[in-house]
N, CA and C atoms as an extended XYZ file, in Angstrom:
285
Properties=species:S:1:pos:R:3:atomname:S:1:resname:S:1:resid:I:1 pbc="F F F"
N         9.703       -7.100        9.389 N   MET     1
C         8.309       -7.001        8.995 CA  MET     1
C         8.035       -5.556        8.573 C   MET     1
N         7.084       -5.402        7.703 N   THR     2
C         6.630       -4.089        7.259 CA  THR     2
C         5.110       -4.112        7.189 C   THR     2
N         4.530       -3.025        6.788 N   TYR     3
C         3.092       -2.953        6.602 CA  TYR     3
C         2.784       -2.945        5.118 C   TYR     3
N         1.635       -3.493        4.762 N   ILE     4
C         1.237       -3.688        3.371 CA  ILE     4
C        -0.117       -3.018        3.140 C   ILE     4
N        -0.224       -2.311        2.026 N   ILE     5
C        -1.498       -1.702        1.639 CA  ILE     5
C        -2.158       -2.620        0.612 C   ILE     5
N        -3.459       -2.863        0.775 N   THR     6
C        -4.166       -3.866       -0.026 CA  THR     6
C        -5.360       -3.261       -0.775 C   THR     6
N        -6.151       -4.131       -1.374 N   THR     7
C        -7.261       -3.784       -2.264 CA  THR     7
C        -8.163       -2.634       -1.808 C   THR     7
N        -8.582       -2.560       -0.552 N   PRO     8
C        -9.514       -1.481       -0.206 CA  PRO     8
C        -8.989       -0.065       -0.493 C   PRO     8
N        -7.684        0.088       -0.633 N   CYS     9
C        -7.116        1.409       -0.938 CA  CYS     9
C        -7.291        1.790       -2.403 C   CYS     9
N        -7.436        0.788       -3.268 N   VAL    10
C        -7.528        1.059       -4.700 CA  VAL    10
C        -8.708        1.989       -4.980 C   VAL    10
N        -8.419        3.077       -5.660 N   ASP    11
C        -9.376        4.114       -6.040 CA  ASP    11
C        -9.929        4.914       -4.864 C   ASP    11
N        -9.374        4.738       -3.659 N   VAL    12
C        -9.792        5.515       -2.493 CA  VAL    12
C        -8.707        6.530       -2.136 C   VAL    12
N        -7.507        6.059       -1.864 N   GLN    13
C        -6.350        6.903       -1.552 CA  GLN    13
C        -6.670        8.003       -0.551 C   GLN    13
N        -7.231        7.641        0.565 N   ASP    14
C        -7.634        8.605        1.591 CA  ASP    14
C        -6.454        9.426        2.137 C   ASP    14
N        -5.312        8.852        2.271 N   GLN    15
C        -4.067        9.476        2.729 CA  GLN    15
C        -4.024        9.792        4.219 C   GLN    15
N        -4.969        9.310        5.004 N   SER    16
C        -4.868        9.461        6.456 CA  SER    16
C        -3.609        8.782        6.968 C   SER    16
N        -3.227        7.695        6.328 N   CYS    17
C        -2.021        6.961        6.724 CA  CYS    17
C        -0.767        7.805        6.498 C   CYS    17
N        -0.754        8.564        5.425 N   VAL    18
C         0.388        9.424        5.109 CA  VAL    18
C         0.558       10.478        6.199 C   VAL    18
N        -0.548       11.013        6.666 N   GLU    19
C        -0.519       12.077        7.679 CA  GLU    19
C         0.066       11.614        9.002 C   GLU    19
N        -0.100       10.331        9.354 N   VAL    20
C         0.385        9.846       10.653 CA  VAL    20
C         1.731        9.124       10.581 C   VAL    20
N         2.223        8.856        9.398 N   CYS    21
C         3.488        8.118        9.253 CA  CYS    21
C         4.658        8.993        9.722 C   CYS    21
N         5.390        8.557       10.750 N   PRO    22
C         6.479        9.385       11.276 CA  PRO    22
C         7.732        9.412       10.393 C   PRO    22
N         7.830        8.495        9.432 N   VAL    23
C         9.026        8.461        8.579 CA  VAL    23
C         8.709        8.709        7.104 C   VAL    23
N         7.494        9.085        6.807 N   ASP    24
C         7.092        9.403        5.426 CA  ASP    24
C         7.476        8.312        4.432 C   ASP    24
N         7.052        7.079        4.716 N   CYS    25
C         7.409        5.952        3.853 CA  CYS    25
C         6.258        5.486        2.970 C   CYS    25
N         5.196        6.288        2.858 N   ILE    26
C         4.039        5.923        2.044 CA  ILE    26
C         4.009        6.842        0.829 C   ILE    26
N         3.958        6.212       -0.356 N   TYR    27
C         4.103        6.949       -1.605 CA  TYR    27
C         3.008        6.621       -2.608 C   TYR    27
N         2.869        7.501       -3.595 N   PHE    28
C         2.087        7.274       -4.807 CA  PHE    28
C         2.359        8.442       -5.731 C   PHE    28
N         2.114        8.251       -6.999 N   ASP    29
C         2.239        9.332       -7.968 CA  ASP    29
C         0.832        9.808       -8.297 C   ASP    29
N         0.523       11.017       -7.876 N   GLU    30
C        -0.810       11.574       -8.083 CA  GLU    30
C        -1.155       11.602       -9.567 C   GLU    30
N        -2.342       11.120       -9.888 N   GLY    31
C        -2.788       11.078      -11.267 CA  GLY    31
C        -2.321        9.846      -12.022 C   GLY    31
N        -1.425        9.095      -11.438 N   GLU    32
C        -0.879        7.887      -12.081 CA  GLU    32
C        -1.292        6.615      -11.348 C   GLU    32
N        -1.328        6.677      -10.026 N   ASP    33
C        -1.571        5.477       -9.232 CA  ASP    33
C        -2.981        5.430       -8.688 C   ASP    33
N        -3.481        4.218       -8.545 N   ARG    34
C        -4.822        3.994       -8.014 CA  ARG    34
C        -4.798        3.673       -6.530 C   ARG    34
N        -3.597        3.513       -5.961 N   MET    35
C        -3.466        3.180       -4.547 CA  MET    35
C        -2.153        3.744       -4.017 C   MET    35
N        -1.944        3.603       -2.722 N   LEU    36
C        -0.722        4.034       -2.070 CA  LEU    36
C         0.179        2.822       -1.839 C   LEU    36
N         1.478        3.084       -1.636 N   TYR    37
C         2.461        2.010       -1.459 CA  TYR    37
C         3.391        2.337       -0.305 C   TYR    37
N         3.710        1.336        0.515 N   ILE    38
C         4.637        1.507        1.626 CA  ILE    38
C         6.010        1.006        1.208 C   ILE    38
N         7.028        1.842        1.360 N   GLN    39
C         8.407        1.479        1.039 CA  GLN    39
C         8.919        0.606        2.179 C   GLN    39
N         9.117       -0.702        1.928 N   PRO    40
C         9.467       -1.617        3.010 CA  PRO    40
C        10.817       -1.330        3.667 C   PRO    40
N        11.745       -0.759        2.937 N   ASP    41
C        13.056       -0.458        3.522 CA  ASP    41
C        13.016        0.771        4.420 C   ASP    41
N        11.998        1.596        4.275 N   GLU    42
C        11.871        2.805        5.086 CA  GLU    42
C        10.908        2.622        6.258 C   GLU    42
N         9.978        1.688        6.136 N   CYS    43
C         8.976        1.442        7.174 CA  CYS    43
C         9.665        0.989        8.463 C   CYS    43
N         9.300        1.625        9.585 N   ILE    44
C         9.897        1.266       10.871 CA  ILE    44
C         8.962        0.382       11.697 C   ILE    44
N         7.919       -0.112       11.072 N   ASP    45
C         6.977       -1.034       11.715 CA  ASP    45
C         6.304       -0.453       12.954 C   ASP    45
N         6.055        0.845       12.938 N   CYS    46
C         5.438        1.477       14.105 CA  CYS    46
C         3.944        1.166       14.197 C   CYS    46
N         3.315        0.898       13.048 N   GLY    47
C         1.900        0.560       13.028 CA  GLY    47
C         0.951        1.742       13.078 C   GLY    47
N         1.460        2.965       13.039 N   ALA    48
C         0.585        4.141       13.118 CA  ALA    48
C        -0.389        4.216       11.947 C   ALA    48
N         0.017        3.718       10.799 N   CYS    49
C        -0.820        3.800        9.600 CA  CYS    49
C        -2.045        2.896        9.657 C   CYS    49
N        -1.915        1.759       10.273 N   GLU    50
C        -2.986        0.760       10.261 CA  GLU    50
C        -4.309        1.287       10.834 C   GLU    50
N        -4.338        1.822       12.054 N   PRO    51
C        -5.619        2.314       12.571 CA  PRO    51
C        -6.086        3.599       11.898 C   PRO    51
N        -5.182        4.314       11.241 N   ALA    52
C        -5.556        5.570       10.573 CA  ALA    52
C        -6.313        5.332        9.270 C   ALA    52
N        -6.182        4.149        8.698 N   CYS    53
C        -6.817        3.842        7.417 CA  CYS    53
C        -8.326        3.650        7.600 C   CYS    53
N        -9.133        4.489        6.952 N   PRO    54
C       -10.588        4.396        7.131 CA  PRO    54
C       -11.235        3.221        6.401 C   PRO    54
N       -10.477        2.554        5.513 N   VAL    55
C       -11.057        1.439        4.758 CA  VAL    55
C       -10.407        0.097        5.097 C   VAL    55
N        -9.634        0.043        6.150 N   THR    56
C        -8.969       -1.171        6.623 CA  THR    56
C        -8.182       -1.844        5.493 C   THR    56
N        -7.333       -1.068        4.845 N   ALA    57
C        -6.523       -1.580        3.736 CA  ALA    57
C        -5.106       -1.934        4.151 C   ALA    57
N        -4.693       -1.580        5.365 N   ILE    58
C        -3.308       -1.756        5.792 CA  ILE    58
C        -3.217       -2.860        6.832 C   ILE    58
N        -2.248       -3.759        6.587 N   PHE    59
C        -2.015       -4.889        7.483 CA  PHE    59
C        -0.531       -5.053        7.740 C   PHE    59
N        -0.182       -5.563        8.920 N   ALA    60
C         1.187       -6.004        9.144 CA  ALA    60
C         1.438       -7.127        8.145 C   ALA    60
N         2.646       -7.203        7.627 N   GLU    61
C         2.957       -8.180        6.580 CA  GLU    61
C         2.531       -9.593        6.952 C   GLU    61
N         2.740       -9.989        8.194 N   ASP    62
C         2.378      -11.342        8.632 CA  ASP    62
C         0.874      -11.545        8.774 C   ASP    62
N         0.108      -10.454        8.746 N   ASP    63
C        -1.344      -10.541        8.936 CA  ASP    63
C        -2.156      -10.277        7.669 C   ASP    63
N        -1.485      -10.143        6.532 N   VAL    64
C        -2.196       -9.889        5.279 CA  VAL    64
C        -3.093      -11.095        4.980 C   VAL    64
N        -4.383      -10.861        4.754 N   PRO    65
C        -5.286      -11.980        4.454 CA  PRO    65
C        -4.842      -12.738        3.203 C   PRO    65
N        -5.158      -14.009        3.156 N   ALA    66
C        -4.743      -14.871        2.041 CA  ALA    66
C        -5.150      -14.295        0.689 C   ALA    66
N        -6.354      -13.744        0.603 N   GLU    67
C        -6.841      -13.218       -0.675 CA  GLU    67
C        -6.140      -11.914       -1.078 C   GLU    67
N        -5.344      -11.341       -0.192 N   GLU    68
C        -4.631      -10.091       -0.464 CA  GLU    68
C        -3.112      -10.296       -0.589 C   GLU    68
N        -2.647      -11.528       -0.581 N   GLN    69
C        -1.206      -11.818       -0.587 CA  GLN    69
C        -0.465      -11.231       -1.786 C   GLN    69
N        -1.109      -11.065       -2.916 N   ALA    70
C        -0.448      -10.493       -4.095 CA  ALA    70
C         0.061       -9.087       -3.805 C   ALA    70
N        -0.568       -8.401       -2.878 N   TYR    71
C        -0.178       -7.029       -2.565 CA  TYR    71
C         1.128       -6.930       -1.775 C   TYR    71
N         1.575       -8.020       -1.195 N   VAL    72
C         2.883       -8.008       -0.520 CA  VAL    72
C         3.955       -7.695       -1.553 C   VAL    72
N         3.963       -8.418       -2.655 N   ALA    73
C         4.936       -8.174       -3.727 CA  ALA    73
C         4.672       -6.840       -4.419 C   ALA    73
N         3.420       -6.505       -4.613 N   ILE    74
C         3.066       -5.257       -5.297 CA  ILE    74
C         3.640       -4.049       -4.559 C   ILE    74
N         3.552       -4.042       -3.223 N   ASN    75
C         4.076       -2.915       -2.455 CA  ASN    75
C         5.584       -2.770       -2.626 C   ASN    75
N         6.285       -3.867       -2.787 N   VAL    76
C         7.740       -3.827       -2.987 CA  VAL    76
C         8.078       -3.447       -4.427 C   VAL    76
N         7.408       -4.051       -5.373 N   GLU    77
C         7.730       -3.885       -6.795 CA  GLU    77
C         7.497       -2.470       -7.312 C   GLU    77
N         6.546       -1.736       -6.728 N   TRP    78
C         6.238       -0.397       -7.218 CA  TRP    78
C         7.474        0.501       -7.217 C   TRP    78
N         8.373        0.281       -6.287 N   PHE    79
C         9.554        1.133       -6.155 CA  PHE    79
C        10.609        0.851       -7.217 C   PHE    79
N        10.479       -0.266       -7.930 N   ASP    80
C        11.409       -0.616       -9.006 CA  ASP    80
C        10.760       -0.603      -10.386 C   ASP    80
N         9.448       -0.835      -10.445 N   ASP    81
C         8.758       -0.943      -11.732 CA  ASP    81
C         7.333       -0.426      -11.592 C   ASP    81
N         7.183        0.874      -11.637 N   LYS    82
C         5.872        1.479      -11.426 CA  LYS    82
C         4.856        1.056      -12.483 C   LYS    82
N         5.248        1.067      -13.744 N   ALA    83
C         4.317        0.702      -14.816 CA  ALA    83
C         3.854       -0.748      -14.676 C   ALA    83
N         4.785       -1.643      -14.395 N   GLY    84
C         4.438       -3.048      -14.220 CA  GLY    84
C         3.526       -3.262      -13.027 C   GLY    84
N         3.794       -2.536      -11.965 N   THR    85
C         2.972       -2.648      -10.765 CA  THR    85
C         1.570       -2.113      -11.020 C   THR    85
N         1.477       -1.007      -11.725 N   ARG    86
C         0.156       -0.453      -12.047 CA  ARG    86
C        -0.659       -1.443      -12.867 C   ARG    86
N        -0.010       -2.148      -13.780 N   ALA    87
C        -0.694       -3.160      -14.592 CA  ALA    87
C        -1.197       -4.301      -13.705 C   ALA    87
N        -0.408       -4.690      -12.708 N   LYS    88
C        -0.831       -5.763      -11.796 CA  LYS    88
C        -2.038       -5.327      -10.975 C   LYS    88
N        -2.032       -4.095      -10.502 N   VAL    89
C        -3.175       -3.588       -9.745 CA  VAL    89
C        -4.418       -3.560      -10.634 C   VAL    89
N        -4.260       -3.105      -11.855 N   ASP    90
C        -5.385       -3.076      -12.797 CA  ASP    90
C        -5.939       -4.473      -13.059 C   ASP    90
N        -5.056       -5.464      -13.127 N   ALA    91
C        -5.484       -6.843      -13.354 CA  ALA    91
C        -6.228       -7.396      -12.151 C   ALA    91
N        -5.768       -7.046      -10.949 N   LEU    92
C        -6.413       -7.545       -9.729 CA  LEU    92
C        -7.746       -6.853       -9.447 C   LEU    92
N        -7.812       -5.568       -9.790 N   LYS    93
C        -9.051       -4.816       -9.559 CA  LYS    93
C        -9.270       -3.883      -10.748 C   LYS    93
N        -9.900       -4.393      -11.780 N   PRO    94
C       -10.145       -3.566      -12.976 CA  PRO    94
C       -10.930       -2.302      -12.626 C   PRO    94
N       -10.608       -1.238      -13.336 N   ALA    95
C       -11.266        0.060      -13.086 CA  ALA    95
C       -12.712        0.044      -13.520 C   ALA    95
C-alpha cells in the first residue's frame, strides 16, 4: 500500500507533507505541476503525510474515495509520463 494525493492538492501545493516525509518520496516540478505526487516505490507507508496535509488531499491507497480513484493511477504515471499526467489533472480539474 502507498499514499495517494488527490484533488484538494491541485493548485494548493502546501508542501507540509514534504516537510514531514522521512524518505522524501513526494515530488513535483515547480512551475510545471499543479499538485504533488507520491512515488509509490519509495513510500514506506508511514502515514506522516496524511495528517500534515491542511486540505485533506492525502489518503492511504485503500481509503481513496470513489470520486478520487483516478488519482491512484495519476500518482504512479507522473513518474513515467509527466506531460500526460499533467493533461489528465487538467482534464479532471480545469484551471
